[in-house]
N, C-alpha and C positions, 0 to 999 in steps of 0.2 A: 366514348368517342361518339360525337353526333354525326349523323349521316342523313342524306336525302337523295332523291333522284334529281338529275339535272340534264340539260341539253347543252353540251359544250360545243363551241365553235372550233373547228379544226382548220388550221392553216398549214397547208403542205402542198408542194408542187404537184402531187399526184391526184389531188381532189379539186372539185369545183369551188368557186368563191363562197358559195352559201352552204357548204357541207358541215353538218353537225352530227354528233353521236350522243345517244342516250346512255348515260353513265350513272353510277352511284358515286356521290360526292361525300368526302369525309373532312371533318375538322381535325387536324393532327396537332396543331400547336395552340398556344395561348392567345394568338391574335384574333381568333374567332372566324377567320377566313376558312372557307372550304378549299383546301389547298392540295387535296389528293383525290384521285378518282380510280375507278376500275370499271370494267365492262358491266353494264346493267344485267342483272340476273332476275328475270321476271318469270315466275312459275305459277301464277294464279291471276284470276281476274281482279282480285283485290290489290295485288301488287301492281298490275297494269293501271288500275284506277289511281293508286297512290302516285305512280310516275306521272300520269296525266295531270293530276292536281298540283304536284310540285313544279312541273314545267309550266303549266298555265299560270301559276303564281309568280314564278321567278323569270320567265322568258329565257332567252338564249344567254348562256354564261360565256362571256368573253375573257374572263380572268386568265384562263390558261393560255389562250393565244396571245395575250398581251404580256404575260410574265414568263414565257418559256418557249421552247421549241419542240415541235412534234416530229417524231420519226416513226416509220412503219415498224411495228414489232415483228420479230421473226416467229413464224409458226402459228400464231393464233389470229391472224387477220385483224389485229387491233392496233393500238398506238402506244408507243413509249413517249414519255414527256420528260424533258429536263428543264429545270428552272433556270432562267437567266441569272447570271451573277450581276451584282451592281455595276461592275466594270463593263459588261456587255451593254447594259442600258446606257451608260455614259458614252461609250464608243459610238453607239448608234446615234445618239443625239448630237455628238460632236461632228458627225458626218455631214450635217447640214450647215456647217460654218464655212464661210469664205476664208481663204488663206490670209487675207489682210485683217480679219477680225481679231479682237483681243478678248480674252476671257477675264472676268473679275469675280472674285469671291466677296460676298457681303457678309460681314460678321455682325450678328445681332445679339451679341452677348451683353453682359452687365457692364 
């Protein structure tokens, strides 16, 4: 399993708009996305330097805030995260429609 350090954007009512956390990011599936994280464990200057280099290279990671919901974890002062289901994303996008608008599906098959 590949991993690297990352700085993820946290969106939660209890934090300011520009709040981020330093984490360890993991690739757990075949998609190649870093789709899991844990609290960063830095125990040496070399690990701190690796974290700096990874964050400098990648910048702030918005993937988790765009694809899920954060909640405060109990006991360890960190975050739980739950991935949005496809219907959550659809419901959110449908919230922008007026009542008199109609939806159409476009079929691009053979």
